[in-house]
VMD Tcl script that builds the backbone (N, CA, C; Angstrom):
set m [mol new atoms 456]
animate dup $m
set s [atomselect $m all]
$s set {name element resname resid chain x y z} {
  {N N MET 1 A -20.159 25.538 -9.724}
  {CA C MET 1 A -19.250 24.571 -8.446}
  {C C MET 1 A -19.416 23.663 -8.427}
  {N N ASN 2 A -20.697 23.291 -7.753}
  {CA C ASN 2 A -21.215 21.805 -6.995}
  {C C ASN 2 A -21.270 20.586 -8.840}
  {N N GLU 3 A -21.276 21.240 -9.785}
  {CA C GLU 3 A -21.090 20.153 -11.221}
  {C C GLU 3 A -19.876 19.893 -11.041}
  {N N LEU 4 A -19.044 20.898 -11.111}
  {CA C LEU 4 A -17.284 20.615 -11.020}
  {C C LEU 4 A -17.233 19.472 -9.699}
  {N N PHE 5 A -17.544 20.007 -8.579}
  {CA C PHE 5 A -17.306 18.859 -7.771}
  {C C PHE 5 A -17.610 17.218 -7.911}
  {N N ASN 6 A -18.896 17.336 -8.161}
  {CA C ASN 6 A -19.779 16.296 -8.731}
  {C C ASN 6 A -19.267 15.388 -9.779}
  {N N VAL 7 A -18.986 16.137 -11.051}
  {CA C VAL 7 A -18.002 15.229 -11.775}
  {C C VAL 7 A -16.596 14.533 -11.160}
  {N N LEU 8 A -15.810 15.454 -10.573}
  {CA C LEU 8 A -14.832 14.976 -9.824}
  {C C LEU 8 A -14.863 14.293 -9.108}
  {N N HIS 9 A -15.899 13.650 -8.491}
  {CA C HIS 9 A -16.186 13.241 -7.140}
  {C C HIS 9 A -16.253 11.660 -8.032}
  {N N VAL 10 A -17.055 12.076 -9.181}
  {CA C VAL 10 A -17.363 10.528 -9.820}
  {C C VAL 10 A -16.445 10.126 -10.695}
  {N N VAL 11 A -15.648 10.764 -11.108}
  {CA C VAL 11 A -14.608 10.545 -11.900}
  {C C VAL 11 A -13.399 10.071 -11.087}
  {N N THR 12 A -13.118 10.387 -9.459}
  {CA C THR 12 A -12.048 9.852 -9.050}
  {C C THR 12 A -12.867 8.371 -8.058}
  {N N ALA 13 A -14.141 8.607 -8.219}
  {CA C ALA 13 A -14.656 7.328 -7.549}
  {C C ALA 13 A -14.414 6.151 -8.619}
  {N N VAL 14 A -14.618 6.284 -9.933}
  {CA C VAL 14 A -14.019 5.387 -11.084}
  {C C VAL 14 A -12.884 5.071 -11.250}
  {N N PHE 15 A -11.678 5.796 -11.138}
  {CA C PHE 15 A -10.560 5.538 -11.465}
  {C C PHE 15 A -9.832 5.156 -9.997}
  {N N ILE 16 A -10.305 5.416 -8.833}
  {CA C ILE 16 A -9.883 4.993 -7.649}
  {C C ILE 16 A -10.266 3.837 -7.018}
  {N N VAL 17 A -11.429 3.732 -7.096}
  {CA C VAL 17 A -12.092 3.105 -6.015}
  {C C VAL 17 A -12.193 1.950 -7.530}
  {N N GLY 18 A -12.335 1.758 -7.962}
  {CA C GLY 18 A -12.383 0.896 -8.978}
  {C C GLY 18 A -11.087 -0.207 -9.114}
  {N N PRO 19 A -9.863 0.446 -9.053}
  {CA C PRO 19 A -8.793 -0.281 -8.583}
  {C C PRO 19 A -9.038 -0.904 -7.630}
  {N N LEU 20 A -9.234 -0.239 -6.558}
  {CA C LEU 20 A -9.516 -1.020 -5.511}
  {C C LEU 20 A -9.981 -1.963 -5.258}
  {N N ALA 21 A -11.072 -2.430 -6.149}
  {CA C ALA 21 A -11.849 -3.397 -6.024}
  {C C ALA 21 A -11.292 -4.491 -6.873}
  {N N ILE 22 A -10.552 -3.962 -7.802}
  {CA C ILE 22 A -10.022 -5.102 -8.858}
  {C C ILE 22 A -8.748 -5.753 -8.666}
  {N N LEU 23 A -7.751 -4.842 -8.164}
  {CA C LEU 23 A -6.708 -5.363 -8.105}
  {C C LEU 23 A -5.800 -6.614 -6.968}
  {N N PRO 24 A -7.008 -6.535 -5.781}
  {CA C PRO 24 A -6.642 -7.822 -5.139}
  {C C PRO 24 A -7.295 -9.332 -5.902}
  {N N MET 25 A -7.822 -9.183 -6.799}
  {CA C MET 25 A -8.753 -10.245 -7.588}
  {C C MET 25 A -7.665 -10.497 -8.723}
  {N N THR 26 A -6.623 -9.541 -9.233}
  {CA C THR 26 A -5.293 -9.829 -10.113}
  {C C THR 26 A -4.366 -10.638 -9.211}
  {N N ALA 27 A -4.444 -10.012 -7.937}
  {CA C ALA 27 A -3.320 -10.762 -7.071}
  {C C ALA 27 A -3.577 -12.086 -6.892}
  {N N LEU 28 A -4.947 -12.334 -6.890}
  {CA C LEU 28 A -5.397 -13.955 -6.732}
  {C C LEU 28 A -4.728 -14.956 -7.925}
  {N N ARG 29 A -4.811 -14.284 -9.234}
  {CA C ARG 29 A -4.666 -14.829 -10.236}
  {C C ARG 29 A -2.967 -15.225 -10.005}
  {N N ALA 30 A -2.356 -13.969 -9.796}
  {CA C ALA 30 A -0.783 -13.670 -9.778}
  {C C ALA 30 A -0.473 -14.940 -8.392}
  {N N LEU 31 A -1.398 -14.938 -7.725}
  {CA C LEU 31 A -1.052 -16.134 -6.523}
  {C C LEU 31 A -0.863 -17.304 -6.957}
  {N N ARG 32 A -2.171 -17.700 -8.045}
  {CA C ARG 32 A -2.166 -19.254 -8.680}
  {C C ARG 32 A -1.016 -19.562 -9.632}
  {N N SER 33 A -0.521 -18.674 -10.007}
  {CA C SER 33 A 0.390 -18.824 -10.889}
  {C C SER 33 A 1.775 -18.928 -10.183}
  {N N GLY 34 A 2.189 -18.198 -9.097}
  {CA C GLY 34 A 3.226 -18.543 -8.211}
  {C C GLY 34 A 4.507 -17.590 -8.381}
  {N N ASN 35 A 3.688 -16.181 -8.889}
  {CA C ASN 35 A 4.179 -15.110 -9.195}
  {C C ASN 35 A 4.172 -14.156 -8.002}
  {N N GLY 36 A 5.224 -14.136 -7.139}
  {CA C GLY 36 A 5.379 -13.398 -5.442}
  {C C GLY 36 A 5.650 -11.516 -5.922}
  {N N ALA 37 A 6.112 -11.505 -6.890}
  {CA C ALA 37 A 6.660 -10.014 -7.204}
  {C C ALA 37 A 5.586 -9.604 -7.696}
  {N N GLN 38 A 4.801 -10.014 -8.473}
  {CA C GLN 38 A 3.224 -9.437 -8.594}
  {C C GLN 38 A 2.662 -8.969 -7.869}
  {N N VAL 39 A 2.401 -10.129 -6.958}
  {CA C VAL 39 A 1.768 -10.262 -5.501}
  {C C VAL 39 A 2.234 -9.142 -4.796}
  {N N LYS 40 A 3.281 -8.840 -4.699}
  {CA C LYS 40 A 3.684 -7.464 -3.708}
  {C C LYS 40 A 3.269 -6.408 -4.268}
  {N N THR 41 A 3.654 -6.570 -5.698}
  {CA C THR 41 A 3.400 -5.305 -6.365}
  {C C THR 41 A 2.047 -4.826 -6.288}
  {N N LEU 42 A 1.137 -5.829 -6.416}
  {CA C LEU 42 A -0.393 -5.550 -6.034}
  {C C LEU 42 A -0.999 -4.724 -4.919}
  {N N ALA 43 A -0.285 -5.720 -3.873}
  {CA C ALA 43 A -0.217 -5.334 -2.387}
  {C C ALA 43 A -0.030 -3.738 -2.625}
  {N N THR 44 A 1.187 -3.333 -2.901}
  {CA C THR 44 A 1.573 -2.130 -3.095}
  {C C THR 44 A 0.395 -1.123 -3.219}
  {N N SER 45 A 0.260 -1.477 -4.637}
  {CA C SER 45 A -0.864 -0.804 -5.342}
  {C C SER 45 A -2.221 -0.770 -4.668}
  {N N THR 46 A -2.872 -1.797 -3.959}
  {CA C THR 46 A -4.000 -1.719 -3.760}
  {C C THR 46 A -3.843 -0.912 -2.382}
  {N N SER 47 A -3.143 -0.960 -1.823}
  {CA C SER 47 A -3.024 -0.279 -0.442}
  {C C SER 47 A -2.794 1.491 -0.749}
  {N N VAL 48 A -2.215 1.585 -1.912}
  {CA C VAL 48 A -2.504 3.147 -2.487}
  {C C VAL 48 A -3.325 3.284 -2.816}
  {N N PHE 49 A -4.211 2.625 -3.607}
  {CA C PHE 49 A -5.525 3.423 -4.116}
  {C C PHE 49 A -6.550 3.166 -2.882}
  {N N GLY 50 A -6.338 2.674 -1.786}
  {CA C GLY 50 A -7.240 2.472 -0.929}
  {C C GLY 50 A -6.748 4.029 -0.253}
  {N N ARG 51 A -6.097 4.379 0.160}
  {CA C ARG 51 A -5.429 5.542 0.413}
  {C C ARG 51 A -5.948 6.624 -0.185}
  {N N LEU 52 A -5.623 6.496 -1.628}
  {CA C LEU 52 A -6.310 7.557 -2.609}
  {C C LEU 52 A -7.971 7.753 -2.326}
  {N N SER 53 A -8.390 6.860 -1.859}
  {CA C SER 53 A -9.740 6.907 -2.233}
  {C C SER 53 A -10.401 7.525 -0.680}
  {N N ILE 54 A -9.312 8.203 -0.083}
  {CA C ILE 54 A -9.937 9.538 0.849}
  {C C ILE 54 A -10.190 10.455 0.106}
  {N N LEU 55 A -9.590 11.111 -1.300}
  {CA C LEU 55 A -10.025 11.972 -2.351}
  {C C LEU 55 A -11.609 11.708 -2.716}
  {N N VAL 56 A -12.135 10.467 -2.644}
  {CA C VAL 56 A -13.470 10.588 -3.294}
  {C C VAL 56 A -13.941 11.170 -1.719}
  {N N VAL 57 A -13.983 10.788 -1.139}
  {CA C VAL 57 A -14.530 11.478 0.394}
  {C C VAL 57 A -14.765 12.470 0.144}
  {N N LEU 58 A -13.257 13.480 0.186}
  {CA C LEU 58 A -13.264 14.850 0.177}
  {C C LEU 58 A -13.699 15.319 -0.660}
  {N N LEU 59 A -13.836 14.802 -1.758}
  {CA C LEU 59 A -14.745 15.527 -2.926}
  {C C LEU 59 A -15.925 15.338 -2.523}
  {N N GLY 60 A -16.742 14.171 -2.056}
  {CA C GLY 60 A -18.202 14.360 -1.457}
  {C C GLY 60 A -18.492 15.027 -0.888}
  {N N PHE 61 A -17.875 15.633 0.189}
  {CA C PHE 61 A -17.951 16.825 1.327}
  {C C PHE 61 A -18.119 17.745 0.371}
  {N N ALA 62 A -17.449 18.094 -0.670}
  {CA C ALA 62 A -17.263 19.035 -1.581}
  {C C ALA 62 A -18.722 19.276 -2.301}
  {N N VAL 63 A -18.828 18.168 -2.613}
  {CA C VAL 63 A -20.360 18.131 -3.393}
  {C C VAL 63 A -21.519 18.688 -2.342}
  {N N MET 64 A -21.352 17.918 -1.266}
  {CA C MET 64 A -22.301 18.199 -0.299}
  {C C MET 64 A -22.211 19.775 0.304}
  {N N GLY 65 A -20.932 20.210 0.492}
  {CA C GLY 65 A -21.144 21.493 1.012}
  {C C GLY 65 A -21.585 22.879 0.106}
  {N N THR 66 A -21.491 22.339 -1.520}
  {CA C THR 66 A -21.826 23.137 -2.523}
  {C C THR 66 A -23.349 23.126 -2.888}
  {N N SER 67 A -24.036 22.200 -2.397}
  {CA C SER 67 A -25.269 21.490 -2.722}
  {C C SER 67 A -26.171 22.723 -2.977}
  {N N ASP 68 A -27.604 22.573 -3.022}
  {CA C ASP 68 A -28.553 23.470 -3.021}
  {C C ASP 68 A -29.262 23.117 -1.529}
  {N N PRO 69 A -28.767 24.790 -0.626}
  {CA C PRO 69 A -29.576 24.419 0.591}
  {C C PRO 69 A -30.737 23.756 0.879}
  {N N LYS 70 A -31.673 23.785 -0.318}
  {CA C LYS 70 A -33.152 22.911 -0.117}
  {C C LYS 70 A -33.015 21.442 0.149}
  {N N TYR 71 A -31.771 21.164 -0.112}
  {CA C TYR 71 A -31.424 19.486 0.118}
  {C C TYR 71 A -31.414 19.460 1.180}
  {N N GLY 72 A -31.218 20.336 1.863}
  {CA C GLY 72 A -30.851 19.990 3.321}
  {C C GLY 72 A -29.682 19.134 4.032}
  {N N LEU 73 A -28.741 18.924 2.956}
  {CA C LEU 73 A -27.732 17.598 2.773}
  {C C LEU 73 A -26.613 18.079 4.116}
  {N N THR 74 A -26.311 17.082 5.356}
  {CA C THR 74 A -25.569 17.249 6.110}
  {C C THR 74 A -24.809 15.708 6.497}
  {N N PHE 75 A -23.577 15.350 7.465}
  {CA C PHE 75 A -23.407 14.584 7.564}
  {C C PHE 75 A -23.981 13.398 8.135}
  {N N LEU 76 A -25.309 14.255 8.683}
  {CA C LEU 76 A -26.324 13.393 9.457}
  {C C LEU 76 A -27.496 12.805 8.099}
  {N N THR 77 A -27.517 13.238 7.158}
  {CA C THR 77 A -28.384 12.505 6.228}
  {C C THR 77 A -28.139 11.169 5.921}
  {N N PRO 78 A -29.063 10.148 6.560}
  {CA C PRO 78 A -29.068 8.805 6.273}
  {C C PRO 78 A -27.997 8.537 5.619}
  {N N TRP 79 A -28.207 8.719 3.955}
  {CA C TRP 79 A -27.689 8.083 3.002}
  {C C TRP 79 A -26.293 8.441 2.703}
  {N N ILE 80 A -25.828 9.611 3.306}
  {CA C ILE 80 A -24.377 9.642 3.304}
  {C C ILE 80 A -23.916 9.509 4.814}
  {N N LEU 81 A -24.820 9.434 5.737}
  {CA C LEU 81 A -24.095 8.591 7.367}
  {C C LEU 81 A -23.673 7.481 6.493}
  {N N TRP 82 A -24.460 6.950 6.640}
  {CA C TRP 82 A -24.097 5.118 5.683}
  {C C TRP 82 A -23.398 5.277 4.874}
  {N N SER 83 A -23.245 5.559 3.883}
  {CA C SER 83 A -22.097 5.634 2.841}
  {C C SER 83 A -20.878 5.760 3.461}
  {N N LEU 84 A -20.206 6.571 4.417}
  {CA C LEU 84 A -19.891 6.886 5.142}
  {C C LEU 84 A -19.124 5.644 6.095}
  {N N ILE 85 A -19.938 4.941 6.726}
  {CA C ILE 85 A -19.567 4.060 7.760}
  {C C ILE 85 A -19.227 2.970 6.743}
  {N N LEU 86 A -20.334 2.869 5.864}
  {CA C LEU 86 A -19.777 1.262 4.653}
  {C C LEU 86 A -18.252 1.916 4.133}
  {N N TRP 87 A -17.719 3.013 3.508}
  {CA C TRP 87 A -16.503 3.141 2.828}
  {C C TRP 87 A -15.541 2.875 4.412}
  {N N VAL 88 A -15.681 3.427 5.565}
  {CA C VAL 88 A -14.516 3.136 6.474}
  {C C VAL 88 A -14.458 1.645 6.464}
  {N N ALA 89 A -15.643 0.866 6.861}
  {CA C ALA 89 A -15.547 -0.624 6.691}
  {C C ALA 89 A -14.985 -1.137 5.665}
  {N N ALA 90 A -14.930 -0.641 4.429}
  {CA C ALA 90 A -14.327 -1.236 3.618}
  {C C ALA 90 A -13.004 -0.977 3.200}
  {N N ALA 91 A -12.521 0.082 4.025}
  {CA C ALA 91 A -11.143 0.652 3.738}
  {C C ALA 91 A -10.390 -0.232 4.975}
  {N N VAL 92 A -10.881 -0.585 6.170}
  {CA C VAL 92 A -10.259 -0.876 7.689}
  {C C VAL 92 A -10.277 -2.497 7.009}
  {N N VAL 93 A -11.163 -2.906 6.408}
  {CA C VAL 93 A -10.808 -4.115 5.588}
  {C C VAL 93 A -9.834 -4.758 4.597}
  {N N SER 94 A -9.875 -4.055 3.762}
  {CA C SER 94 A -8.770 -3.656 2.724}
  {C C SER 94 A -7.028 -3.607 3.231}
  {N N GLU 95 A -7.254 -2.272 4.121}
  {CA C GLU 95 A -6.124 -2.061 5.103}
  {C C GLU 95 A -5.633 -3.385 6.171}
  {N N ALA 96 A -6.743 -3.868 6.609}
  {CA C ALA 96 A -6.089 -4.630 8.004}
  {C C ALA 96 A -6.365 -6.451 7.098}
  {N N VAL 97 A -7.313 -6.482 6.487}
  {CA C VAL 97 A -6.982 -8.060 6.372}
  {C C VAL 97 A -6.373 -8.293 4.585}
  {N N VAL 98 A -6.854 -7.846 3.539}
  {CA C VAL 98 A -6.611 -8.135 2.230}
  {C C VAL 98 A -5.207 -7.685 1.929}
  {N N VAL 99 A -4.627 -6.645 2.097}
  {CA C VAL 99 A -3.368 -5.923 1.920}
  {C C VAL 99 A -2.230 -6.779 2.591}
  {N N PRO 100 A -2.516 -6.844 3.706}
  {CA C PRO 100 A -1.491 -7.716 4.666}
  {C C PRO 100 A -1.385 -8.741 4.318}
  {N N SER 101 A -2.606 -9.408 3.652}
  {CA C SER 101 A -2.856 -11.042 3.331}
  {C C SER 101 A -1.903 -10.945 2.076}
  {N N MET 102 A -1.816 -10.207 1.275}
  {CA C MET 102 A -1.449 -10.322 0.056}
  {C C MET 102 A 0.181 -10.338 0.307}
  {N N ARG 103 A 0.592 -9.183 1.264}
  {CA C ARG 103 A 2.093 -9.200 0.995}
  {C C ARG 103 A 2.609 -10.440 2.036}
  {N N LYS 104 A 1.967 -10.966 2.885}
  {CA C LYS 104 A 1.780 -12.941 3.288}
  {C C LYS 104 A 2.187 -13.721 2.273}
  {N N ALA 105 A 1.174 -13.418 1.354}
  {CA C ALA 105 A 1.431 -14.397 0.631}
  {C C ALA 105 A 2.513 -14.362 -0.526}
  {N N ALA 106 A 2.904 -12.953 -0.943}
  {CA C ALA 106 A 4.046 -12.405 -1.565}
  {C C ALA 106 A 5.596 -13.099 -0.886}
  {N N ALA 107 A 5.528 -12.952 0.675}
  {CA C ALA 107 A 6.598 -13.468 0.748}
  {C C ALA 107 A 6.799 -14.647 1.258}
  {N N ALA 108 A 5.636 -15.227 1.046}
  {CA C ALA 108 A 5.884 -16.919 0.961}
  {C C ALA 108 A 6.111 -17.493 -0.353}
  {N N LEU 109 A 5.654 -16.648 -1.049}
  {CA C LEU 109 A 6.382 -17.154 -2.448}
  {C C LEU 109 A 7.881 -16.741 -2.989}
  {N N GLY 110 A 8.543 -15.974 -1.888}
  {CA C GLY 110 A 9.522 -15.513 -2.093}
  {C C GLY 110 A 9.685 -14.671 -3.096}
  {N N ALA 111 A 8.940 -13.347 -2.777}
  {CA C ALA 111 A 8.975 -12.210 -4.159}
  {C C ALA 111 A 10.073 -11.646 -4.406}
  {N N THR 112 A 10.475 -12.184 -5.734}
  {CA C THR 112 A 11.805 -12.123 -6.057}
  {C C THR 112 A 11.795 -10.195 -6.888}
  {N N ALA 113 A 12.824 -9.798 -7.012}
  {CA C ALA 113 A 12.781 -8.596 -7.804}
  {C C ALA 113 A 12.590 -8.783 -9.340}
  {N N GLY 114 A 13.120 -9.830 -9.693}
  {CA C GLY 114 A 13.204 -10.226 -11.012}
  {C C GLY 114 A 11.980 -10.303 -11.774}
  {N N GLY 115 A 10.933 -10.823 -10.659}
  {CA C GLY 115 A 9.719 -11.449 -10.964}
  {C C GLY 115 A 9.341 -12.644 -11.556}
  {N N GLY 116 A 10.235 -13.305 -11.256}
  {CA C GLY 116 A 10.345 -15.225 -11.298}
  {C C GLY 116 A 8.992 -15.571 -10.849}
  {N N THR 117 A 8.710 -16.529 -11.345}
  {CA C THR 117 A 7.627 -17.885 -10.285}
  {C C THR 117 A 8.354 -18.451 -9.619}
  {N N THR 118 A 7.182 -18.942 -8.616}
  {CA C THR 118 A 8.026 -19.927 -7.912}
  {C C THR 118 A 6.385 -21.187 -7.148}
  {N N ASP 119 A 6.575 -21.720 -6.809}
  {CA C ASP 119 A 6.035 -22.679 -6.235}
  {C C ASP 119 A 4.729 -21.843 -5.161}
  {N N ALA 120 A 3.928 -22.246 -5.577}
  {CA C ALA 120 A 2.279 -21.364 -4.470}
  {C C ALA 120 A 2.092 -21.853 -3.595}
  {N N SER 121 A 2.335 -23.414 -3.034}
  {CA C SER 121 A 1.307 -23.944 -1.890}
  {C C SER 121 A 2.142 -23.027 -0.844}
  {N N GLY 122 A 3.168 -22.993 -0.227}
  {CA C GLY 122 A 2.719 -22.004 0.673}
  {C C GLY 122 A 2.204 -20.736 0.986}
  {N N ALA 123 A 1.802 -20.136 0.101}
  {CA C ALA 123 A 0.985 -19.058 -0.283}
  {C C ALA 123 A -0.447 -19.162 -0.299}
  {N N SER 124 A -0.714 -20.157 -0.395}
  {CA C SER 124 A -2.300 -20.895 -0.767}
  {C C SER 124 A -2.633 -20.533 0.521}
  {N N GLN 125 A -2.543 -20.616 1.860}
  {CA C GLN 125 A -2.956 -20.222 3.201}
  {C C GLN 125 A -4.152 -18.868 3.232}
  {N N TYR 126 A -3.616 -18.171 2.054}
  {CA C TYR 126 A -3.607 -16.915 1.982}
  {C C TYR 126 A -4.817 -16.564 0.911}
  {N N TYR 127 A -5.059 -17.212 0.504}
  {CA C TYR 127 A -5.805 -17.351 -0.449}
  {C C TYR 127 A -7.247 -16.851 -0.566}
  {N N GLY 128 A -7.855 -17.682 0.473}
  {CA C GLY 128 A -9.355 -17.300 1.004}
  {C C GLY 128 A -9.183 -16.499 1.650}
  {N N ARG 129 A -8.465 -15.533 2.563}
  {CA C ARG 129 A -8.314 -14.361 2.902}
  {C C ARG 129 A -8.333 -13.216 2.192}
  {N N ILE 130 A -7.520 -13.165 1.198}
  {CA C ILE 130 A -7.568 -12.398 0.020}
  {C C ILE 130 A -9.036 -12.015 -0.575}
  {N N ALA 131 A -9.442 -13.184 -1.167}
  {CA C ALA 131 A -10.563 -14.027 -1.868}
  {C C ALA 131 A -12.114 -13.192 -1.247}
  {N N GLY 132 A -11.796 -13.537 0.456}
  {CA C GLY 132 A -13.145 -13.400 0.791}
  {C C GLY 132 A -12.936 -11.686 1.519}
  {N N GLY 133 A -11.690 -11.318 1.607}
  {CA C GLY 133 A -11.495 -9.734 2.392}
  {C C GLY 133 A -11.876 -8.872 1.107}
  {N N SER 134 A -11.517 -9.265 -0.649}
  {CA C SER 134 A -11.904 -8.509 -1.414}
  {C C SER 134 A -13.302 -8.759 -1.687}
  {N N GLY 135 A -13.635 -9.677 -1.658}
  {CA C GLY 135 A -15.210 -9.842 -1.854}
  {C C GLY 135 A -16.040 -8.855 -1.022}
  {N N VAL 136 A -15.827 -9.172 0.536}
  {CA C VAL 136 A -16.184 -7.758 1.430}
  {C C VAL 136 A -16.314 -6.700 1.037}
  {N N VAL 137 A -15.265 -6.170 0.926}
  {CA C VAL 137 A -14.898 -4.801 0.415}
  {C C VAL 137 A -15.717 -4.686 -0.902}
  {N N SER 138 A -15.809 -5.254 -1.808}
  {CA C SER 138 A -16.066 -4.669 -3.042}
  {C C SER 138 A -17.722 -4.695 -2.694}
  {N N LEU 139 A -18.570 -5.753 -2.160}
  {CA C LEU 139 A -19.829 -5.573 -1.571}
  {C C LEU 139 A -20.129 -4.209 -1.166}
  {N N LEU 140 A -19.246 -4.117 -0.182}
  {CA C LEU 140 A -19.368 -2.897 0.813}
  {C C LEU 140 A -19.432 -1.281 -0.014}
  {N N LEU 141 A -17.985 -1.534 -1.002}
  {CA C LEU 141 A -18.279 -0.188 -2.028}
  {C C LEU 141 A -19.530 -0.166 -2.876}
  {N N VAL 142 A -20.009 -1.451 -3.303}
  {CA C VAL 142 A -21.028 -1.380 -4.033}
  {C C VAL 142 A -22.340 -0.745 -3.332}
  {N N ALA 143 A -22.512 -1.381 -2.141}
  {CA C ALA 143 A -23.594 -0.486 -1.304}
  {C C ALA 143 A -23.458 0.641 -1.145}
  {N N VAL 144 A -22.018 1.677 -1.455}
  {CA C VAL 144 A -22.078 2.953 -0.951}
  {C C VAL 144 A -22.572 3.317 -2.521}
  {N N VAL 145 A -22.050 3.048 -3.792}
  {CA C VAL 145 A -22.609 3.358 -5.184}
  {C C VAL 145 A -24.247 3.286 -5.109}
  {N N VAL 146 A -24.818 2.159 -4.372}
  {CA C VAL 146 A -25.905 1.877 -4.232}
  {C C VAL 146 A -26.672 3.528 -3.688}
  {N N LEU 147 A -26.190 3.601 -2.212}
  {CA C LEU 147 A -26.791 4.688 -1.459}
  {C C LEU 147 A -26.503 6.277 -2.157}
  {N N MET 148 A -25.701 5.916 -3.209}
  {CA C MET 148 A -25.314 7.479 -3.613}
  {C C MET 148 A -26.389 7.388 -5.012}
  {N N VAL 149 A -26.868 6.767 -5.443}
  {CA C VAL 149 A -27.916 6.745 -6.671}
  {C C VAL 149 A -28.901 6.876 -6.235}
  {N N TRP 150 A -29.114 5.870 -5.349}
  {CA C TRP 150 A -30.761 5.672 -4.900}
  {C C TRP 150 A -31.198 6.692 -4.054}
  {N N LYS 151 A -30.082 7.160 -3.181}
  {CA C LYS 151 A -30.545 8.079 -1.564}
  {C C LYS 151 A -31.774 8.259 -1.093}
  {N N PRO 152 A -31.701 6.842 -0.552}
  {CA C PRO 152 A -32.857 6.676 0.420}
  {C C PRO 152 A -33.474 7.918 0.932}
}
mol reanalyze $m
mol bondsrecalc $m
mol representation Tube
mol addrep $m
């Protein structure tokens, strides 16, 4: 059972956390081209993937719960605790900085249902917030991966 949870944990990490880290970077390209509709869609997608990342954590708990008792894994095992703290920080930055900035940028571009492009000058003020916030999120998620592999 532990092997199944391990596989599910890694697969969900790849297919949920991966897009969470990459979608804001795609939004930056859409922002540069003035495509407000695409920025708006990517903001929604980033938010959805951020919330779905809870599945990765839950499957990690399942891995921990089904692991061999000789490893003595608990929530207070340092690498598990730090991974949780870093994941929470990444989720907060994504939901509190990145996604709202993407939505504001889309609104500034006048996101249209038709997906037309407009002048990006009004939305450029959000570029740095999106880039910086998504960079911090990515670094935090990389730190989680390092802790999951290294297990200091």
